[in-house]
Backbone as a printed PyTorch tensor [residue, N CA C, xyz], in Angstrom:
tensor([[[-32.2590,  26.6860,  15.2840],
         [-32.1220,  25.8870,  14.0680],
         [-30.7370,  26.0820,  13.4900]],

        [[-30.3090,  27.3400,  13.3550],
         [-29.0020,  27.6260,  12.7280],
         [-27.8930,  27.1350,  13.5580]],

        [[-28.0340,  27.1850,  14.8800],
         [-26.9670,  26.6890,  15.7600],
         [-26.8790,  25.1920,  15.6870]],

        [[-28.0130,  24.4950,  15.4590],
         [-28.0310,  23.0050,  15.3340],
         [-27.3620,  22.6010,  14.0340]],

        [[-27.5660,  23.2960,  12.9900],
         [-26.9340,  22.9510,  11.7410],
         [-25.4360,  23.1810,  11.8270]],

        [[-25.0140,  24.2630,  12.4820],
         [-23.6840,  24.5610,  12.6290],
         [-22.9690,  23.4270,  13.4880]],

        [[-23.6070,  23.0490,  14.5720],
         [-23.0690,  22.0080,  15.4410],
         [-22.9550,  20.6540,  14.6720]],

        [[-23.9660,  20.2880,  13.9870],
         [-23.9710,  19.0910,  13.1580],
         [-22.8670,  19.0820,  12.1110]],

        [[-22.7110,  20.2050,  11.4140],
         [-21.6650,  20.3350,  10.4420],
         [-20.2960,  20.1840,  11.1350]],

        [[-20.0530,  20.7870,  12.2130],
         [-18.8010,  20.7860,  12.8720],
         [-18.4730,  19.3810,  13.3120]],

        [[-19.4440,  18.6870,  13.9020],
         [-19.2740,  17.2870,  14.3320],
         [-18.8950,  16.3680,  13.1050]],

        [[-19.6360,  16.5510,  12.0470],
         [-19.3960,  15.7130,  10.8660],
         [-17.9550,  15.9440,  10.2760]],

        [[-17.5690,  17.2270,  10.2280],
         [-16.1890,  17.5020,   9.7230],
         [-15.1170,  16.9970,  10.6550]],

        [[-15.3490,  17.0130,  11.9760],
         [-14.3690,  16.4100,  12.9020],
         [-14.2670,  14.8860,  12.6960]],

        [[-15.4230,  14.2790,  12.5460],
         [-15.4170,  12.7660,  12.3620],
         [-14.7220,  12.4110,  11.1220]],

        [[-14.9450,  13.1520,   9.9990],
         [-14.3200,  12.8230,   8.7440],
         [-12.8010,  13.0780,   8.8140]],

        [[-12.3650,  14.1240,   9.4660],
         [-10.9260,  14.3780,   9.5120],
         [-10.2700,  13.3920,  10.4220]],

        [[-10.8590,  12.9500,  11.4730],
         [-10.2380,  11.9730,  12.3710],
         [-10.1110,  10.5910,  11.6340]],

        [[-11.0740,  10.2580,  10.8590],
         [-11.0130,   9.0190,  10.1100],
         [ -9.8640,   8.9860,   9.1330]],

        [[ -9.6120,  10.0630,   8.4560],
         [ -8.4700,  10.1060,   7.5660],
         [ -7.0760,  10.0240,   8.2560]],

        [[ -7.0630,  10.5980,   9.3860],
         [ -5.8120,  10.5250,  10.2470],
         [ -5.5860,   9.1100,  10.6650]],

        [[ -6.5880,   8.4510,  11.1330],
         [ -6.4700,   6.9990,  11.5760],
         [ -6.0390,   6.1270,  10.3750]],

        [[ -6.5560,   6.4060,   9.1900],
         [ -6.2570,   5.5620,   8.0350],
         [ -4.8100,   5.8120,   7.6070]],

        [[ -4.3100,   6.9960,   7.8570],
         [ -2.9570,   7.3140,   7.3890],
         [ -1.8700,   6.6740,   8.2460]],

        [[ -2.2150,   6.2640,   9.4790],
         [ -1.1850,   5.6690,  10.3480],
         [ -1.3680,   4.1230,  10.3700]],

        [[ -1.6100,   3.5820,   9.1990],
         [ -1.7710,   2.1220,   9.1130],
         [ -0.3470,   1.4810,   9.1290]],

        [[ -0.2940,   0.3230,   9.7910],
         [  0.9670,  -0.3780,   9.9140],
         [  1.4670,  -0.8630,   8.4980]],

        [[  2.7340,  -1.0880,   8.4310],
         [  3.3240,  -1.5410,   7.2080],
         [  2.8700,  -2.9470,   6.8590]],

        [[  2.8270,  -3.7400,   7.9350],
         [  2.4180,  -5.1700,   7.7100],
         [  0.9740,  -5.2230,   7.1330]],

        [[  0.0850,  -4.4150,   7.6670],
         [ -1.3160,  -4.4320,   7.1790],
         [ -1.3340,  -4.0110,   5.6720]],

        [[ -0.5810,  -3.0210,   5.2640],
         [ -0.5610,  -2.6060,   3.8450],
         [  0.0930,  -3.6410,   2.9950]],

        [[  1.1770,  -4.1950,   3.5030],
         [  1.8410,  -5.2530,   2.6630],
         [  0.9320,  -6.4480,   2.4760]],

        [[  0.0990,  -6.8020,   3.5320],
         [ -0.8340,  -7.8680,   3.3420],
         [ -1.8590,  -7.5670,   2.2310]],

        [[ -2.3550,  -6.3690,   2.2070],
         [ -3.2650,  -5.9200,   1.1290],
         [ -2.6620,  -5.9490,  -0.2150]],

        [[ -1.4150,  -5.5270,  -0.3080],
         [ -0.7020,  -5.5030,  -1.6220],
         [ -0.4320,  -6.9450,  -2.0320]],

        [[ -0.0050,  -7.8430,  -1.1160],
         [  0.2140,  -9.1790,  -1.5010],
         [ -1.0830,  -9.8750,  -1.9830]],

        [[ -2.1570,  -9.6150,  -1.3050],
         [ -3.4220, -10.1880,  -1.7110],
         [ -3.8680,  -9.7250,  -3.1340]],

        [[ -3.6340,  -8.4790,  -3.3890],
         [ -3.9870,  -7.9560,  -4.7820],
         [ -3.0870,  -8.6000,  -5.7820]],

        [[ -1.8290,  -8.7090,  -5.5090],
         [ -0.9430,  -9.2830,  -6.4410],
         [ -1.1710, -10.7740,  -6.7690]],

        [[ -1.5030, -11.5250,  -5.6270],
         [ -1.8880, -12.9070,  -5.7220],
         [ -3.1980, -13.1170,  -6.5260]],

        [[ -4.1000, -12.2130,  -6.3660],
         [ -5.3590, -12.2130,  -7.1050],
         [ -5.0900, -12.0250,  -8.5560]],

        [[ -4.0670, -11.2410,  -8.9400],
         [ -3.6960, -11.0100, -10.3200],
         [ -2.7710, -12.0240, -10.8860]],

        [[ -2.4450, -13.0880, -10.0840],
         [ -1.5280, -14.1790, -10.4730],
         [ -0.1850, -13.6760, -10.7220]],

        [[  0.3170, -12.6800,  -9.9360],
         [  1.7070, -12.1860, -10.0410],
         [  2.5580, -13.0810,  -9.2390]],

        [[  3.6830, -13.5460,  -9.8310],
         [  4.6390, -14.4350,  -9.0890],
         [  6.0000, -13.8240,  -9.1360]],

        [[  6.8650, -14.3570,  -8.3450],
         [  8.3200, -13.9320,  -8.3830],
         [  8.5250, -12.4870,  -8.1290]],

        [[  8.0540, -12.0010,  -6.9370],
         [  8.2520, -10.6320,  -6.6180],
         [  8.6020, -10.5240,  -5.1890]],

        [[  9.0330,  -9.3770,  -4.7640],
         [  9.2960,  -9.1100,  -3.3340],
         [  8.8400,  -7.6860,  -3.0370]],

        [[  8.4290,  -7.5500,  -1.7540],
         [  8.0460,  -6.2310,  -1.2290],
         [  8.9980,  -5.8970,  -0.0730]],

        [[  9.3850,  -4.6680,   0.0350],
         [ 10.3010,  -4.2530,   1.1030],
         [  9.9460,  -2.8980,   1.6190]],

        [[ 10.0180,  -2.7790,   2.9280],
         [  9.7310,  -1.4820,   3.5520],
         [ 10.9770,  -0.7080,   3.7600]],

        [[ 11.0090,   0.5390,   3.2800],
         [ 12.2100,   1.3630,   3.4440],
         [ 11.7250,   2.7630,   3.9700]],

        [[ 12.7240,   3.5040,   4.4000],
         [ 12.4580,   4.9100,   4.8770],
         [ 11.9570,   5.7430,   3.7040]],

        [[ 11.0980,   6.6930,   4.0270],
         [ 10.6310,   7.5880,   2.9820],
         [ 11.7230,   8.4210,   2.3430]],

        [[ 12.8020,   8.5810,   2.9970],
         [ 13.9750,   9.3880,   2.4580],
         [ 14.8860,   8.5730,   1.5790]],

        [[ 14.7850,   7.3160,   1.6270],
         [ 15.6380,   6.4170,   0.8500],
         [ 15.3250,   6.5360,  -0.6850]],

        [[ 16.3430,   6.8290,  -1.4480],
         [ 16.1980,   6.9280,  -2.9310],
         [ 16.1660,   5.5230,  -3.5210]],

        [[ 15.2780,   5.2900,  -4.4710],
         [ 15.2140,   3.9620,  -5.1050],
         [ 14.7460,   4.0750,  -6.5350]],

        [[ 15.1880,   3.1800,  -7.3740],
         [ 14.7430,   3.1340,  -8.7430],
         [ 13.5750,   2.1910,  -8.9120]],

        [[ 13.2830,   1.4890,  -7.8050],
         [ 12.1740,   0.5220,  -7.8080],
         [ 10.7880,   1.1850,  -7.6760]],

        [[  9.7350,   0.4750,  -7.9830],
         [  8.3950,   1.0820,  -7.9560],
         [  7.9280,   1.1330,  -6.5110]],

        [[  7.4720,   2.3040,  -6.0740],
         [  6.8620,   2.4460,  -4.7660],
         [  5.3810,   2.1070,  -4.9000]],

        [[  4.9050,   1.0680,  -4.0870],
         [  3.5750,   0.6180,  -4.2020],
         [  2.6960,   0.8720,  -2.9910]],

        [[  3.3160,   1.5510,  -1.9950],
         [  2.5700,   1.9090,  -0.8010],
         [  3.3040,   2.7680,   0.1440]],

        [[  2.5030,   3.4330,   0.9400],
         [  3.1100,   4.2880,   2.0130],
         [  2.4830,   3.8780,   3.3160]],

        [[  3.2880,   3.8050,   4.4110],
         [  2.7800,   3.3970,   5.7040],
         [  3.4120,   4.1040,   6.8330]],

        [[  2.9610,   3.8270,   8.1100],
         [  3.4630,   4.3890,   9.3140],
         [  3.3670,   5.9600,   9.2450]],

        [[  2.1140,   6.3900,   8.7520],
         [  1.9300,   7.8430,   8.6850],
         [  2.7190,   8.5600,   7.6900]],

        [[  3.2790,   7.9150,   6.6790],
         [  3.9670,   8.4850,   5.6420],
         [  5.5120,   8.4420,   5.8960]],

        [[  5.9050,   7.9170,   6.9770],
         [  7.3310,   7.8450,   7.2930],
         [  8.1020,   6.7570,   6.6300]],

        [[  7.3500,   5.7770,   6.0650],
         [  7.9470,   4.6870,   5.3250],
         [  7.2180,   4.4390,   4.0070]],

        [[  7.9750,   3.8220,   3.0820],
         [  7.2860,   3.4180,   1.8320],
         [  7.6200,   2.0000,   1.4830]],

        [[  6.7070,   1.3740,   0.7470],
         [  6.8920,  -0.0440,   0.3480],
         [  7.2120,  -0.0930,  -1.1010]],

        [[  8.3250,  -0.7980,  -1.4050],
         [  8.7380,  -0.9100,  -2.7640],
         [  8.4830,  -2.3940,  -3.3130]],

        [[  8.3100,  -2.4440,  -4.6030],
         [  8.0180,  -3.6790,  -5.3260],
         [  9.1960,  -4.0010,  -6.1970]],

        [[  9.6680,  -5.2670,  -6.2440],
         [ 10.6620,  -5.7150,  -7.1120],
         [ 10.1890,  -7.0290,  -7.7700]],

        [[ 10.2170,  -7.0110,  -9.0780],
         [  9.8610,  -8.1950,  -9.8290],
         [ 11.1400,  -8.9770, -10.1550]],

        [[ 11.1390, -10.2700,  -9.8180],
         [ 12.2840, -11.0650, -10.0410],
         [ 12.2210, -11.8080, -11.3790]],

        [[ 13.2580, -11.8870, -12.0410],
         [ 13.2900, -12.5410, -13.3680],
         [ 13.1390, -14.0840, -13.1850]],

        [[ 12.3440, -14.6580, -14.1190],
         [ 12.1760, -16.0990, -14.0900],
         [ 13.5000, -16.7620, -14.4480]],

        [[ 13.7200, -17.9200, -13.8530],
         [ 14.9120, -18.6660, -14.1290],
         [ 14.8350, -19.2760, -15.5360]],

        [[ 15.9170, -19.6850, -16.1070],
         [ 15.9650, -20.2630, -17.4800],
         [ 15.0900, -21.4710, -17.5890]],

        [[ 15.1730, -22.3420, -16.5870],
         [ 14.3730, -23.5910, -16.6290],
         [ 12.8710, -23.2800, -16.6070]],

        [[ 12.4670, -22.2300, -15.8930],
         [ 11.0700, -21.9220, -15.8390],
         [ 10.6110, -21.3020, -17.1300]],

        [[ 11.5130, -20.4910, -17.8190],
         [ 11.1450, -19.9190, -19.1120],
         [ 10.9910, -21.0540, -20.1280]],

        [[ 11.8430, -22.1010, -20.0530],
         [ 11.7400, -23.2040, -21.0370],
         [ 10.4440, -23.9670, -20.8110]],

        [[ 10.0550, -24.1750, -19.5190],
         [  8.8050, -24.8320, -19.2260],
         [  7.6150, -24.0810, -19.7560]],

        [[  7.6840, -22.8220, -19.7310],
         [  6.5070, -21.9850, -20.1720],
         [  6.4010, -22.0290, -21.6880]],

        [[  7.6020, -22.0470, -22.3970],
         [  7.4930, -21.9930, -23.8550],
         [  7.1090, -23.4280, -24.4250]],

        [[  7.3590, -24.4080, -23.6640],
         [  6.9920, -25.7930, -24.1510],
         [  5.4690, -26.0290, -24.0390]],

        [[  4.8550, -25.2990, -23.1480],
         [  3.3740, -25.4610, -22.9380],
         [  2.5400, -25.0480, -24.0270]]])
């Protein structure tokens, strides 16, 4: 009985640890697709996402990490053009 519990616990811990490793090596495209979907769902417009090396310094917001932590995804909000601002204030 004791041996069976130990074996089950060991198998369970191995399965859980391998799942987190697989999740950590997600491609940048897959993560960017998820981020884009979330931003579109929140009606966020005029932005860009860019993949950069994890060692690259940036003042922009880091919104994701991909490729096993070797890269990061940054978010940049673009300012609305003057004509777009005028349209929004007239409404």
